[in-house]
N, C-alpha and C positions, 0 to 999 in steps of 0.2 A: 533556727540555729543562730542567726546573727544577733538576736536579742541577748544571747549570753555575752556577747562582746560589746554591743552598743549600750546595753543596760548596766555595764560595769561602772564602778566609781571613776568619774573623769579625772580625779587626781592621779590615778595610776599612770596616765600617759602624759602628765605635765612634766616638763623637764626641770631638773634642779641641778645646780652647780655646787660641787663641793671642792674645797681646796685641801690638799694634803702634800706631804713631802715624801719623795722617793729618793733615797740616798742623799738626803739633805737638800734636794732641789724641789722648790715649791712648784706645784702643778695644779691645774684645775681640771676637773672632769665633769662634763655635762651629759647626763642621761636621764631617762624617765624614772619617776618615783618607783614604779614596779621593779625596775632593775636594781635600784638602790636597796629596796626591801629584800630582794632575792640575794644580793651580795651580802647583806648583813646576816641573813639566815645561813648562807654557806659558811661565812666566817665563824659565826657563833657555834656551829656544829663542831668545829675544830679548835675552839677557844681563841679565835683571832678577832681582833677589832677589824673594822672595815678597812682602815689604813693598813693594817698588817696584812690582811688578805690581798689587797690590791698590790702592795709592794711584793708580796710572795708571788703572785701571778705574773707580775712584771719580770721579776728575776728568773723565774722558771721558764717563761716564754723566751726570754733573751738567751738563757742557757741552751734552749732547744733550737736556737737560731731562727726563731720566727720573725717575720717582718711585722713590726708593730707600728706601722705608719698610721694606723687608725686604731689606737688602743681602745677607744670607747666601743667600736664594733666588736673587738675581741671580747670585751666584758659582756656585751649583750649576748654574744654567742655562748659564752660560759654559762650565763643564766638560762638560756634556752636549753642547752645541753643538760644542765642540772635538772630541770623540770622533766625533760624527756627521759633521762636515766631513771628518775623516780617512777615515771609512768610505765616504763618497760620493766620495772622491778629489778633493775641493775644495782641501784643503791636504795637503801632503806628510806622510807618516808618518816621514820622515827627520828625526830630532830635531836634526840639525845645521843644518837649514834654518829660518831665522827666519820666524815667522808674519807679521811686519811686511812681508815681501817678497811676501806673497800679495796678489792683486788683489781687495781687499775689495769694491769696488763691483760688479765683474763677478760675484763669487761671490754677493753679495746679490741681484743681478738674476736670476741663474739660479735661486736659491732661490725668489724670488717667482714666477717663471714655473712652477716645479714645483708650487708651492702652487695657483696659478691653474688649472693643468691638472688637478690632483687634486680640485678643488672645495673644498678646505679653505681656509677664510678665518679668520684670527684674529679673535677677538672684539674689538670696538672698545674702545679704552682710554678710561677715564673718569677724570678727576681731580677731587678736591675743589676747590671754588672757593678761590682765594687770599683770605686776609683781610688787609686793609691796616691 
């Protein structure tokens, strides 16, 4: 089993840094090549450049009041979820089908039901108190 992972192209886990602007602010993101490739694929499915996708994810996560203290971790989890959703048949593996056309609420409800049936419950999220 491990040969499937050990024998993979080593460039997949090499980190690369890319610079982009989010709302006019220059930022750099350093993640592994595999994640950059996955993010490019996700964006391409909906006609977005890599920078557009990352900016969209940033804005939507902020609108949902997520704590993005470690945005690169969030991006890695997005990639892992993308592959898991394809593997479960929740989104199409056909790269010409936009992800935006997927029924997000129904997918999330089925995912929550699977978690409930398995007895796996995510740890409660805690946030530091806001200082005014």
